[in-house]
Each structure stands twice: as structure tokens, then as C-alpha cells.
C-alpha positions as CSV (number, residue, x, y, z in Angstrom):
1,X,28.0,-47.4,14.6
2,X,28.0,-46.6,10.9
3,X,24.2,-46.4,10.7
4,X,24.2,-44.1,13.7
5,X,26.5,-41.7,11.9
6,X,24.3,-41.9,8.8
7,X,21.2,-41.0,10.8
8,X,23.1,-38.1,12.5
9,X,24.1,-36.8,9.0
10,X,20.6,-37.2,7.7
11,X,19.2,-35.2,10.7
12,X,21.8,-32.5,10.2
13,X,20.9,-32.2,6.5
14,X,17.2,-32.1,7.3
15,X,17.7,-29.3,9.8
16,X,19.7,-27.3,7.2
17,X,17.1,-27.9,4.5
18,X,14.3,-26.7,6.9
19,X,16.3,-23.6,7.9
20,X,17.1,-22.7,4.3
21,X,13.4,-23.2,3.2
22,X,12.3,-21.0,6.1
23,X,14.7,-18.3,5.2
24,X,13.7,-18.3,1.5
25,X,10.0,-18.2,2.5
26,X,10.5,-15.2,4.8
27,X,12.6,-13.5,2.2
28,X,9.9,-13.9,-0.5
29,X,7.2,-12.6,1.9
30,X,9.3,-9.6,2.7
31,X,9.9,-8.9,-1.0
32,X,6.2,-9.0,-1.7
33,X,4.7,-6.1,0.1
34,X,0.9,-6.1,0.3
35,X,-0.7,-2.9,-1.1
36,X,-2.5,-1.1,1.7
37,X,-3.4,2.2,3.2
38,X,-3.4,2.2,7.0
39,X,-6.2,3.9,8.9
40,X,-3.7,4.8,11.7
41,X,-2.9,8.4,11.3
42,X,-5.5,8.9,8.6
43,X,-6.9,12.4,8.8
44,X,-8.2,15.1,6.5
45,X,-8.4,18.9,6.8
46,X,-9.6,21.4,4.2
47,X,-6.0,21.7,2.9
48,X,-4.5,18.2,3.1
49,X,-4.9,14.6,3.8
50,X,-2.4,12.8,6.0
51,X,-1.8,9.1,6.1
52,X,0.4,7.4,8.7
53,X,1.5,4.5,6.5
54,X,1.1,3.4,2.8
55,X,2.5,0.2,1.5
56,X,2.8,-0.2,-2.3
57,X,4.1,-3.1,-4.4
58,X,5.4,-0.6,-7.0
59,X,5.9,3.1,-7.3
60,X,2.8,5.2,-7.7
61,X,0.6,7.8,-6.1
62,X,-1.7,8.3,-3.2
63,X,-4.7,10.0,-4.7
64,X,-7.5,11.9,-3.0
65,X,-10.9,11.9,-4.7
66,X,-14.1,13.7,-3.8
67,X,-17.0,11.3,-3.3
68,X,-20.4,11.1,-5.0
69,X,-23.5,12.0,-3.1
70,X,-23.5,8.7,-1.3
71,X,-20.0,9.3,0.1
72,X,-18.8,5.9,-1.1
73,X,-17.9,6.2,-4.8
74,X,-14.8,8.2,-6.1
75,X,-15.3,11.4,-8.0
76,X,-13.0,14.2,-9.1
77,X,-9.3,14.0,-8.1
78,X,-8.4,16.9,-5.7
79,X,-4.9,15.9,-4.7
80,X,-2.1,13.4,-5.2
81,X,1.4,12.6,-3.8
82,X,4.0,10.2,-5.0
83,X,4.8,6.9,-3.1
84,X,7.6,4.5,-3.6
85,X,7.5,0.7,-3.7
86,X,7.6,-0.6,-0.1
87,X,6.4,1.1,3.0
88,X,5.9,4.9,3.0
89,X,5.5,6.6,6.4
90,X,3.7,9.9,7.1
91,X,2.5,10.8,3.6
92,X,0.8,14.2,3.2
93,X,-1.4,14.9,0.2
94,X,-1.9,18.6,-0.5
95,X,-5.4,19.4,-1.8
96,X,-6.0,21.5,-4.9
97,X,-9.6,22.3,-3.8
98,X,-10.9,22.9,-0.3
99,X,-13.6,20.5,0.7
100,X,-16.0,21.6,3.4
101,X,-15.8,20.2,6.9
102,X,-17.8,16.9,7.2
103,X,-17.2,16.0,3.5
104,X,-16.1,12.4,2.8
105,X,-13.0,11.9,0.7
106,X,-11.6,8.7,-0.8
107,X,-7.8,8.1,-0.5
108,X,-6.8,5.6,-3.2
109,X,-3.6,4.0,-4.2
110,X,-2.7,4.3,-7.9
111,X,0.2,2.6,-9.7
112,X,2.6,4.4,-12.0
113,X,1.4,3.2,-15.4
114,X,3.8,4.6,-18.0
115,X,7.0,5.3,-16.1
116,X,6.9,9.0,-16.5
117,X,6.8,9.9,-12.8
118,X,3.8,12.2,-13.4
119,X,0.3,11.4,-12.2
120,X,-1.9,11.0,-15.3
121,X,-4.6,8.9,-16.8
122,X,-2.2,6.0,-17.4
123,X,-1.8,5.6,-13.6
124,X,-4.7,3.3,-12.7
125,X,-6.0,2.4,-9.2
126,X,-4.4,-0.6,-7.5
127,X,-6.9,-3.3,-6.7
128,X,-6.9,-6.0,-4.1
129,X,-9.7,-8.6,-3.7
130,X,-12.8,-7.1,-5.2
131,X,-11.9,-3.5,-5.5
132,X,-9.4,-0.6,-5.3
133,X,-7.0,-0.2,-2.4
134,X,-8.6,2.8,-0.6
135,X,-9.8,4.3,2.6
136,X,-12.6,6.8,3.2
137,X,-11.9,9.8,5.5
138,X,-14.1,12.7,6.8
139,X,-12.7,16.2,6.6
140,X,-12.4,17.7,10.1
């Protein structure tokens, strides 16, 4: 009888430990947002770039670059908009220059580098894996 009670208590404790471990793991995953720029809702016009969803680990900027002649490497910055840590929905980046229809632009996530809330040279591109967090979009 006593050993049966001990086994029941051990099973109950094990269930509680598993539940607590699961909750802590899910909480840690939710707190660690993965940097990404979604392709859903990504579109460019001659005056702005719209992005349906941007997730950032820390405050920063969604930056639009012209591309080089290959259409794959970032060139001059032609627009930027602030993003907050976490998920940002429906971000619109006004462009300071009007690219022609058919031009390829790079939309890149930059992190705030010097806590001044102004996009500047200290705000470096965010990287994941082997390169920057970015998407290429064609101006319509």
C-alpha cells in the first residue's frame, strides 16, 4: 500500500516536472523571435516598398537598397522605416528616390547600433546563417 502511494506521488511529480519544462521551453522560444522579412505582402512601387510582416530580435530599421547591375548585391540606401523588437505588421517604407518599373530592390533588416533611434552608419545589417536578413523585390 505504501509503495503504491510512493509510485503515485512520483508519477504526479514527474508530470509536473514535464509540464513545467514544456512551459519554460515554449516561453523561451516565444521570447526569442527569429529575424525575418516575410515575402507575403512584399511589393514595391516607384514611391514605397510594403512588407506584410517583419520580425526583429531588437529595435531597428527596414532598409531599402538599390541593387548592383546583377540585381543581387545591395547598393545605395533609398528608404528606411523603423521596426520594433518582435513582429511588425504592414510596414511601409517611403522611398527617397523613384526607381524605374522593373528595377530590383533589396529590403534588408538593420539593427539599431547606438541607441539614438536614428538610422545611421552604426545601424548594421542583421545576419542569419551566411548572410543578411533580406528579400529582393521588383518594382511594379
